[in-house]
N, C-alpha and C positions, 0 to 999 in steps of 0.2 A: 504494500499500500504506499502510495506517495505521501511524503510528509508535508504538512502545510507550513511553509516557511515564511508566510506573509508578514508575521510579526517581526521576524528576524531581519527583514529587509527595510524596516522603518528607518527614518532619519535618526542619527545619533542623539538628537535632541527631543525625540518624541517618545515619552515613556510608554511602556507596555505593562501589563499586569499579569501576575500569577495568583492563583487562588487555592485555598485549601478546601477540596471537594468533600472531605470526610467530616467537616464540621456542619452542624445543623444550621449555622449561620455562615454565610459566605463572605469572607474578608479578602479583598484583593490587595496584594502587595505590588506596588508599581516597580518596574525595572527601568533602567536607563542605559544608554550606550555612551561610554566614555571614550573620547578620542585619545589614541595613544600617540605620544610625541614621536616614538620610534617608527610608527606606521607598520610595525611588525617586521621591518626590514632586517633587523639584526638578530632575529631568532632563527635557530637552525631549522632546516627542513625536518618536518615531523613534529615540531613543537606546535601546540594548539594555537599559538598566536603568530605563527610564521606567515608573514605578508598580510596579517589582519590589521586593519586600521583602527578598529574599535574593540572594546571589551565590554561585555554586558554585566552590570551589577544591579542588585535589587536595593530598594531604599532601606535605610536603617529602620529597625523596629525596636519596640520596647525590650524585647528579649535580647537584642544585640547590645542594649545598654547594660545588661547584666554582665557582659563580657568586660565592658569598660570599668565596671566597679568590682570585678573579681580581684580580691586581694592576692590570691595565689598567682594569677596571671600577671598582675601588676608587679609583684615581687620578682617574678622571673623575667620581666621586661618583654613579654610576648602578647600583651593585651591587644595592641593595635594590629599586629600581624594576624592574630586570631580573628579579630573583627573583620579585617579585609578579606581573609580567606572565606569567612562566613557569607559575605555579601556577593562574592563572585559567583555568577550563575553556573558557568562551566567548571565543574569540579575537577576536570583534567588540568586546569590551570593552577599551578602552585604559586603562592605569593612570593616564596623565596627565589623562584626562577624569573620573576619579573625584573626587567631593567629598572634601575633606580628612578629614571625619569618617568617611566610608565607607572611605577608604584606610587610616585608622588601624585600623578594625575588621578589615580584611584583614591588615594587618601583625601584629596581635595573634593572630589566628586562625592565621596561617601559622607564627608562632613556636611556638604551642602544638602544632601538628602535628609540628614538627621536634624540639623540645626539652622539651616538657611545659609545664605551666602555672605551675610554680614558677620564679620569676626571682630569682636571688640577685645582688646588686650592691652597690657601695659607696653608702652613704647618709650624708649629713652631718646631724648633730643641729642643729636650729634653736636649741636652748637653749645648748649648750656648744661647738658647731662640731666635735665629735669625729666622725671618719669611721670607719665600721665596716661590715662586711658585714651586709646585712639581706635577708630573704626577703619577696618580694611574690607574691601569688597572682593570676595573670592571669585566673582564673575569677571573681574578685570585682570585677566591673566593673558600672557603671551606664550604660545607654544613654539618651541624651537625644535626642529627636526634633527639638528646636529648633522653628523656625517662629514664627508670630506669635500663636499661641493663648494667651489669657490676658493679652494686652497690647493695650490700647486705643490705644497710641501707634504701633503698627506695623501696616501694611497689606500683606498678602501678595498678590502678583500671580501667580496660578497659571500663566497663559499664558507668562510669561517666566521664572518661578522667581526673581523679584527681590522686594525689599521696599521700601516707601516709609515714610520717617520725616520729621519736621520738627525741625530743630535748635532747641534751647531759647533760645539767645542771638541768633544771626543770623536766626532764623525762616526758614530756607531749606529747601525741599523736596528731600530727598536720596533717590536710588534706590540700593540696595545689592544686590550679588550675593554668592553664596557662593563662596569660593575653591576651586579644583580643584588637583589634583596639578601641572598645568601652571603655574598661578600660583605655587605653592609653589616649584617649580624655578626659575622666573623670578626670584623675590625672593631666593632663595638665591644664584643666579649673580650677580645685581646687587650683593648685599652683598659677595661674593667679589671682584668686579671693583673695587669701591670700596676695599676693603682693599689690593688689589694696587697700586692707583694712589695710595695714601695720601690718599684723599679722605675728607671728613667722613662719619661714619655718619648714615644717614637712614632707618633701618628702619621707624620709625613712619609717617612720611609716605609712604614707598614703598608700605607695605601699604594705607594709606588710599586712595592713588591707584589701587590695584588693585581694591579692593572697591567703590568709588564709581563707579556707572555713569552717573549724570546729576545735575546740580545745577540745580534749577528748570527742568528739561527740556533743559538744554544738555548735550551729550555730547562736544563736542570736547575733546581732551586739554589744550589750552592753558587753557581755562576750568577744567577739573577740577584741574589742577596749581596754578593761581593760588588757587582756593578752598581747597585742602588746605593750602597753605603759609601762608595768611593767616587761616584760621578761628580764632576764639577757642578757647583751650585747653579750656574747658568743653564746647564743641561737639564737639571731638575726642574727649574722654573719653566723652561721651554716645554717639557713634557706635560707639566701641569696645565700650561696655557692651551696646548693642543687638545688635551683631554677635555677641558671645559668646552672647547669649540666643537668637538665631535660628539659630545654627549647630548642625546635628545632629552629635553627637560621642559619643565614649566617655569616660567618667570613670573613671579607675583609682585615684583617691585612696584611700588606705587608712590604717589605724591604725598608729601608730609609738610605740615606747617606747625611750628611750635607756638602755642599760645603764650608762653612765658617770655621768650626772647625774640620771636618773629622769624626764627630760622626757617628757611624754605628749601626743599629739595624735591625734584621730580622722581627720584629713585631711592626709596627706602625699602630695604628688604623686610618682608613681613616676618615678624618674630613668631616662631612656633613655640608657644608656651603650653602649660597644662590646660589652659582655657580653650585650646583648639577643639578638643573633644569633650571637655568638661566645662561648658559655659555655665555661668551662674544664671539660672532661670528658675 
């Protein structure tokens, strides 16, 4: 029997609904399609998001809020990931496999379905350091598709989803990959373990070791670690600049005016605080 896909072909901005047919009362849970910054380009063939431009999520429910208030999940630092996994309609898609920019898009969309697009939080003025409540509109975002387009210095490898660059000082051929939710969790846990063990912070080199796949064709971890720890600072900065350029992501920077000193800027990064998913209502 042919499957009716009419609902799946709706615009990304047209909600559809799912319902619980076992209940004597029928309650419909809307779903929505979230545009992926990556457009699915950098997922391997066989991944459920390969070449898919959108991901379907359902709206947050009261039961989902139980996840956000679960002390055990909060203590483990997995409440947000558990929530996101819960609202993704296609259960073949794992939140840890999402590229960071795509995961950010899902986070923002999920928050909007639960608490609306207006996000009120404490913001600190760059001019006078005064802290005050400021409203940000989550609808006012810019999607960057990243990639190597427009850069002659970066070569995209579509079969692997990686990028090739040559460092300006050491003249080494570097292969970079885009970070996923799994990488993000690994780096976060690594940093926590170092703090717990009173070890020196090394967030910069830890991230570089995670995004660099090969150095002049060498992929063994010992070679990669040695290169990262000993590369010239200019090469490190270049790699980080290229990585920011090629990463598909969401830009939420918005205008800001300080009522205390009159400082104005058209680009203030939206501060993600505890009130993002726990607004006072």
